[in-house]
C-alpha positions as CSV (number, residue, x, y, z in Angstrom):
1,X,115.0,15.5,35.5
2,X,115.3,17.7,32.2
3,X,114.4,14.7,30.1
4,X,111.5,13.9,32.5
5,X,110.1,17.5,32.0
6,X,110.6,17.6,28.3
7,X,109.0,14.2,27.8
8,X,106.0,15.4,29.8
9,X,105.7,18.6,27.8
10,X,105.7,16.2,24.4
11,X,102.9,14.6,25.8
12,X,100.8,17.6,26.6
13,X,101.3,18.5,23.0
14,X,100.8,15.3,21.1
15,X,97.9,13.8,23.2
16,X,95.1,15.7,21.6
17,X,96.1,14.4,18.1
18,X,97.1,11.0,19.2
19,X,93.6,10.0,20.8
20,X,91.6,9.1,17.7
21,X,88.4,6.6,17.5
22,X,88.1,3.3,16.0
23,X,86.9,5.0,12.6
24,X,89.8,7.4,12.5
25,X,87.9,10.4,14.0
26,X,89.7,12.6,16.2
27,X,88.1,12.9,19.8
28,X,88.6,16.7,19.6
29,X,85.8,16.9,17.1
30,X,83.4,14.7,19.2
31,X,80.9,16.0,21.4
32,X,81.6,16.0,25.2
33,X,78.7,13.3,25.9
34,X,80.4,11.2,23.0
35,X,83.9,11.5,24.5
36,X,82.8,10.7,27.8
37,X,80.9,7.5,26.4
38,X,84.0,6.4,24.5
39,X,86.3,6.3,27.4
40,X,86.6,2.7,28.8
41,X,84.1,1.5,25.7
42,X,84.9,-1.4,23.5
43,X,85.3,-0.2,19.9
44,X,82.2,-1.1,17.7
45,X,83.2,-4.2,15.2
46,X,82.5,-3.4,11.8
47,X,79.2,-5.1,10.2
48,X,80.5,-8.2,8.2
49,X,79.4,-8.6,4.4
50,X,77.2,-11.7,5.4
51,X,75.5,-10.1,8.2
52,X,74.6,-7.0,6.0
53,X,73.4,-9.4,3.2
54,X,71.2,-11.4,5.6
55,X,69.5,-8.0,6.9
56,X,69.0,-6.7,3.4
57,X,67.2,-10.1,2.5
58,X,65.1,-9.8,5.6
59,X,64.1,-6.2,4.8
60,X,63.3,-7.1,1.2
61,X,61.4,-10.0,2.3
62,X,59.1,-7.7,4.7
63,X,58.5,-5.1,2.1
64,X,57.5,-7.8,-0.3
65,X,55.0,-9.4,2.2
66,X,53.6,-6.0,3.1
67,X,53.0,-5.3,-0.7
68,X,51.2,-9.0,-1.2
69,X,49.1,-7.9,1.8
70,X,48.1,-4.8,0.0
71,X,47.5,-6.3,-3.0
72,X,45.1,-9.0,-1.4
73,X,43.2,-6.2,0.4
74,X,42.8,-4.1,-3.0
75,X,41.4,-7.4,-4.5
76,X,39.1,-8.0,-1.8
77,X,37.7,-4.5,-1.9
78,X,37.2,-4.9,-5.8
79,X,35.5,-8.1,-5.3
80,X,33.1,-6.6,-2.9
81,X,32.4,-3.6,-4.9
82,X,31.7,-5.8,-7.9
83,X,28.6,-8.1,-7.0
84,X,28.2,-11.5,-8.7
85,X,26.1,-11.9,-11.9
86,X,23.4,-13.9,-9.9
87,X,23.3,-11.2,-7.2
88,X,22.8,-8.7,-10.1
89,X,20.0,-10.5,-11.7
90,X,18.5,-11.1,-8.2
91,X,18.6,-7.3,-7.7
92,X,16.9,-6.7,-11.2
93,X,14.3,-9.1,-10.4
94,X,13.5,-7.1,-7.0
95,X,13.2,-3.9,-8.9
96,X,9.7,-2.7,-9.7
97,X,9.1,0.6,-12.0
98,X,6.2,2.4,-13.3
99,X,3.7,0.7,-11.2
100,X,0.2,2.2,-10.5
101,X,-0.7,2.7,-6.9
102,X,-2.4,4.9,-4.3
103,X,-1.5,5.8,-0.7
104,X,-3.7,4.3,1.8
105,X,-1.8,5.3,4.9
106,X,1.4,6.6,6.1
107,X,3.3,7.0,9.6
108,X,6.5,8.3,10.6
109,X,9.6,6.1,10.4
110,X,12.8,7.4,12.2
111,X,13.5,10.9,12.0
112,X,13.2,11.9,8.5
113,X,11.4,9.1,6.7
114,X,7.9,7.6,6.3
115,X,6.4,4.1,5.9
116,X,3.7,4.1,3.3
117,X,1.0,1.5,3.0
118,X,0.2,1.6,-0.7
119,X,-2.3,-0.4,-2.8
120,X,-0.9,-1.3,-6.3
121,X,-2.4,-2.6,-9.3
122,X,-0.2,-5.8,-10.0
123,X,1.5,-6.4,-6.3
124,X,-1.6,-5.8,-4.3
125,X,-1.0,-4.0,-0.7
126,X,2.8,-3.4,0.2
127,X,4.6,-1.4,2.7
128,X,7.3,1.0,1.4
129,X,10.2,3.2,3.1
130,X,9.9,6.7,1.7
131,X,13.5,7.8,2.8
132,X,13.7,11.5,3.6
133,X,10.2,12.1,2.7
134,X,9.9,14.0,6.1
135,X,12.6,16.6,5.3
136,X,11.1,20.3,4.3
137,X,12.5,20.1,0.6
138,X,11.9,16.7,-0.2
139,X,10.7,16.0,-3.5
140,X,8.4,13.2,-2.1
141,X,6.8,15.4,0.7
142,X,3.9,16.8,-1.7
143,X,3.5,13.7,-4.0
144,X,2.7,11.0,-1.5
145,X,-0.9,12.1,-0.9
146,X,-3.9,10.0,-0.2
147,X,-6.5,9.5,-3.1
148,X,-4.3,10.6,-5.8
149,X,-2.9,8.1,-8.7
150,X,0.8,7.7,-8.8
151,X,3.5,6.1,-10.6
152,X,5.7,4.0,-8.1
153,X,9.0,2.5,-8.2
154,X,10.7,0.4,-5.4
155,X,13.4,-2.0,-4.7
156,X,13.4,-5.1,-2.5
157,X,11.6,-8.3,-1.9
158,X,10.8,-8.3,2.1
159,X,8.0,-7.3,3.9
160,X,9.4,-3.5,4.0
161,X,10.6,-2.4,0.7
162,X,12.5,0.9,-0.4
163,X,10.8,3.7,-2.6
164,X,13.0,4.8,-5.3
165,X,10.7,7.0,-7.1
166,X,7.1,8.4,-6.8
167,X,5.4,10.4,-9.7
168,X,1.8,12.1,-9.5
169,X,-0.2,10.8,-12.4
170,X,-3.3,13.3,-12.1
171,X,-6.7,12.8,-13.5
172,X,-8.7,12.5,-10.1
173,X,-10.3,15.8,-8.5
174,X,-9.2,16.0,-4.5
175,X,-11.9,14.7,-2.1
176,X,-13.6,17.3,0.1
177,X,-16.2,17.1,2.9
178,X,-18.1,13.8,3.3
179,X,-16.5,12.5,0.2
180,X,-13.2,13.0,1.9
181,X,-14.3,10.8,4.9
182,X,-15.7,8.3,2.8
183,X,-12.4,8.0,1.0
184,X,-10.8,7.3,4.3
185,X,-13.5,4.8,5.1
186,X,-12.5,3.0,1.8
187,X,-8.6,3.1,2.7
188,X,-9.4,1.5,6.0
189,X,-11.4,-1.3,4.6
190,X,-8.6,-2.0,2.3
191,X,-6.0,-2.1,5.0
192,X,-8.1,-4.4,7.1
193,X,-9.2,-6.9,4.5
194,X,-6.4,-7.0,1.8
195,X,-3.4,-9.3,2.7
196,X,0.0,-8.1,1.9
197,X,1.0,-9.1,-1.7
198,X,-2.1,-10.3,-2.7
199,X,-2.9,-8.6,-6.0
200,X,-6.7,-7.9,-6.9
201,X,-6.8,-6.1,-10.4
202,X,-10.6,-5.7,-10.2
203,X,-10.6,-4.4,-6.7
204,X,-8.0,-1.8,-7.8
205,X,-9.7,-0.6,-10.8
206,X,-13.1,-0.5,-8.6
207,X,-11.3,1.6,-6.0
208,X,-10.3,4.0,-8.8
209,X,-13.9,4.2,-10.0
210,X,-15.2,4.7,-6.6
211,X,-12.9,7.8,-6.0
212,X,-13.9,9.3,-9.2
213,X,-17.6,9.0,-8.4
214,X,-17.0,10.4,-4.9
215,X,-15.1,13.4,-6.3
216,X,-17.9,14.2,-8.7
217,X,-20.4,14.4,-5.8
218,X,-22.4,11.1,-6.5
219,X,-24.3,9.7,-3.3
220,X,-21.9,8.3,-1.2
221,X,-24.4,5.5,0.3
222,X,-24.8,4.0,-3.0
223,X,-21.2,4.1,-4.1
224,X,-19.8,2.6,-0.9
225,X,-22.5,-0.2,-1.0
226,X,-21.0,-1.4,-4.2
227,X,-17.6,-1.0,-3.5
228,X,-18.2,-3.2,-0.1
229,X,-19.7,-5.8,-2.0
230,X,-16.7,-6.0,-4.5
231,X,-14.4,-5.9,-1.7
232,X,-15.8,-9.1,0.1
233,X,-16.1,-10.8,-3.2
234,X,-12.4,-10.2,-4.3
235,X,-11.1,-11.0,-0.9
236,X,-12.6,-14.3,-0.6
237,X,-16.0,-13.7,1.0
238,X,-18.4,-14.2,-2.1
239,X,-21.9,-13.2,-1.2
240,X,-24.9,-14.1,-3.4
241,X,-27.9,-12.3,-2.8
242,X,-30.4,-13.9,-5.0
243,X,-30.5,-17.5,-4.0
244,X,-31.7,-18.8,-0.6
245,X,-29.2,-21.3,0.6
246,X,-31.9,-23.2,2.5
247,X,-34.6,-23.8,0.0
248,X,-32.1,-23.5,-3.0
249,X,-34.6,-21.3,-4.7
250,X,-34.5,-17.9,-6.1
251,X,-35.2,-15.0,-3.5
252,X,-38.9,-13.9,-3.7
253,X,-39.4,-10.1,-3.7
254,X,-42.2,-10.0,-1.3
255,X,-40.6,-12.3,1.3
256,X,-38.5,-11.4,4.3
257,X,-34.8,-12.7,4.8
258,X,-31.8,-12.9,6.9
259,X,-28.4,-13.4,6.0
260,X,-26.4,-15.9,7.8
261,X,-22.8,-14.8,7.9
262,X,-21.6,-18.3,6.9
263,X,-24.4,-19.9,5.2
264,X,-26.0,-17.2,3.3
265,X,-29.5,-15.9,2.8
266,X,-32.3,-17.7,4.7
267,X,-36.0,-17.1,5.3
268,X,-36.5,-15.1,8.5
269,X,-38.3,-17.1,11.0
270,X,-38.2,-14.5,14.0
271,X,-35.8,-16.7,16.2
272,X,-32.6,-15.3,14.7
273,X,-30.1,-13.4,17.0
274,X,-31.4,-10.0,17.5
275,X,-28.4,-8.4,15.8
276,X,-29.2,-10.0,12.6
277,X,-31.0,-7.4,10.1
278,X,-34.2,-8.7,8.4
279,X,-34.4,-7.4,4.8
280,X,-36.9,-7.7,2.1
281,X,-36.4,-10.1,-1.0
282,X,-36.6,-7.0,-3.4
283,X,-33.6,-5.4,-1.6
284,X,-31.6,-8.5,-2.1
285,X,-32.4,-8.8,-5.6
286,X,-31.7,-4.9,-6.2
287,X,-28.2,-5.6,-4.3
288,X,-27.4,-8.4,-6.7
289,X,-28.0,-6.2,-9.6
290,X,-26.3,-3.2,-8.2
291,X,-29.6,-1.2,-8.2
292,X,-30.0,1.3,-5.4
293,X,-32.7,3.5,-6.9
294,X,-35.1,2.3,-4.2
295,X,-34.9,4.2,-1.0
296,X,-35.6,1.0,1.1
297,X,-32.8,-0.7,-0.6
298,X,-30.4,1.9,0.2
299,X,-31.5,1.7,4.0
300,X,-31.5,-1.8,4.3
301,X,-28.5,-2.7,2.4
302,X,-26.5,-0.2,4.6
303,X,-27.6,-2.3,7.8
304,X,-26.7,-5.6,5.9
305,X,-23.3,-4.7,4.7
306,X,-22.2,-3.2,8.1
307,X,-23.4,-6.3,9.7
308,X,-21.3,-8.6,7.2
309,X,-18.3,-6.4,7.5
310,X,-18.4,-6.3,11.1
311,X,-18.7,-10.1,11.3
312,X,-15.4,-10.7,9.0
313,X,-13.7,-8.1,11.0
314,X,-14.2,-10.1,14.2
315,X,-16.1,-7.4,15.9
316,X,-13.3,-4.8,15.5
317,X,-14.8,-1.4,15.0
318,X,-13.9,0.8,11.9
319,X,-12.6,4.1,13.2
320,X,-13.7,6.1,10.1
321,X,-17.4,4.7,10.5
322,X,-17.2,5.5,14.1
323,X,-16.1,9.2,13.1
324,X,-19.2,9.4,10.7
325,X,-21.5,8.3,13.1
326,X,-20.1,10.9,15.7
327,X,-20.5,13.4,12.9
328,X,-24.2,12.5,12.2
329,X,-25.0,13.0,16.0
330,X,-23.9,16.7,16.1
């Protein structure tokens, strides 16, 4: 019995130091949770050298694949940022700088931009997006005004291009009063008669000259008739007033004539449509020479040109002309 008690007491003393883990750490240094998990659990087998080598190889392969993917991504971005030479050449061809032009009309585009309809010397009538032009502090806000010579630059080839620069050239007085309304009338005619991207150098120069005459107070009736005739001629509606297309002879000053919209000058016989104006031969000869010194020529040429413009517009009325008529009634 003594021996039994002695053995038991020995076991109580030696037990804490005798129980160790597979790694050689005593159980007394473990946390209670780790000790409880270790009870009845199979000791972990040490990782073999071969397994460790396989894991290392897999980790290196994954890191290498990730590095390759990053390299490909960087190269792709670099390629996108650097356009091809052909693309650069195409972009340069679509860039236009220092082009003389005038604003014919503008209207809002999105929140802060404008679309401006401009007449240019070498590219005809085109539409441009003026980005940010509606912002209060935009440099374009005070430049994109009608009836003022501008130097324009843009980018693009499509129907709607992007304005990149606009500078005021100067040299014209501002239009005021009746001259201002006449200027809007000119702009409306240009918008309706001039096709996109169809340059008319002579028409552009005559428009500039007409604005100059209007700004200096010259008679609007005479100035507008001359411009209307140049407009019809340059846009494909050539008008000859000094020849009778029916007799193929020269117009006689003392005879009366009508102008057939598609066949030209013909002698008046009295059976023409009621809306065809009857004009004297002298008026037609004066119009051919751009001579509007006679009062009868001024009056009859106004009726004749209104008739021709209305015919080529398909009966669509001009807004500015209606405004002028309404003002005359006041």
